[in-house]
C-alpha positions in Angstrom: 45.8 129.0 -13.3 46.0 125.2 -13.7 43.9 124.7 -10.6 41.1 126.9 -11.8 41.2 125.1 -15.2 41.0 121.7 -13.6 38.2 122.7 -11.3 36.2 123.9 -14.4 37.0 120.7 -16.3 36.0 118.5 -13.4 32.7 120.5 -13.0 32.0 120.0 -16.7 32.5 116.2 -16.5 30.7 115.9 -13.2 33.7 114.3 -11.6 34.7 115.4 -8.1 38.0 115.1 -6.4 36.7 112.4 -4.2 36.8 110.0 -7.3 40.6 110.6 -7.4 40.8 110.8 -11.1 44.1 112.2 -12.3 44.2 115.6 -14.1 45.6 114.1 -17.3 42.7 111.6 -17.4 40.1 114.4 -17.1 41.9 116.4 -19.8 41.9 113.4 -22.1 38.2 112.7 -21.4 37.3 116.3 -22.3 39.8 116.5 -25.1 41.5 119.8 -24.2 45.1 120.8 -23.9 46.4 122.5 -20.8 45.8 126.2 -20.7 49.4 127.1 -20.1 50.3 125.3 -23.3 47.7 127.3 -25.3 49.0 130.5 -23.8 52.5 129.7 -24.8 51.4 128.8 -28.3 49.6 132.1 -28.7 52.5 134.1 -27.2 54.9 132.5 -29.7 52.4 133.1 -32.5 52.3 136.8 -31.6 56.1 136.9 -31.5 56.2 135.4 -35.0 53.6 137.9 -36.1 55.8 140.8 -34.8 58.9 139.3 -36.4 57.2 139.2 -39.8 56.4 142.9 -39.7 58.7 145.2 -41.7 61.7 146.7 -39.8 60.3 150.2 -40.1 57.0 149.3 -38.4 56.6 150.9 -34.9 56.3 147.5 -33.2 59.7 146.4 -34.7 61.3 149.7 -33.7 60.2 149.0 -30.1 61.8 145.6 -30.3 65.3 147.2 -30.8 65.0 149.5 -27.8 67.1 148.5 -24.8 65.2 148.6 -21.6 66.8 150.1 -18.5 66.7 148.0 -15.4 64.4 149.9 -13.0 63.2 149.1 -9.5 59.7 147.6 -9.7 57.0 147.7 -7.1 55.9 144.8 -4.9 54.2 142.0 -6.8 55.3 143.1 -10.2 57.2 140.3 -12.0 60.8 141.0 -13.1 60.4 138.9 -16.2 60.2 140.9 -19.4 58.3 139.9 -22.5 61.6 139.2 -24.3 62.8 137.0 -21.5 59.5 135.1 -21.5 59.7 134.5 -25.2 63.3 133.2 -24.8 62.2 130.9 -22.0 59.4 129.6 -24.1 61.7 128.9 -27.0 64.3 127.2 -24.8 61.6 125.1 -23.3 60.7 123.9 -26.8 64.4 123.6 -27.7 63.9 125.6 -30.9 65.0 128.8 -32.5 63.1 132.0 -33.1 62.6 131.0 -36.8 60.1 128.4 -35.7 57.7 131.1 -34.5 57.8 132.6 -38.0 55.8 129.7 -39.4 
């Protein structure tokens, strides 16, 4: 995903790889944050939105259901949404309460 993003940013600036400008320099010039950071922010925002819902809401009821480990097909990631949220929170070294804000 980052490769496609950087290709688009370089195309927007008119800089080609031959100029050997680092990715961070291109991002600063354009004034954008990396797309994976934005995706993580939105994912944590959605997690906070779900946590603010009342406990009787259908989305909160699904949160308490335990998933059974099943065999997945080829190419399907084994990472669940809950595990992904936990990984995002650990990467930021914060607790789930930070997503509630």
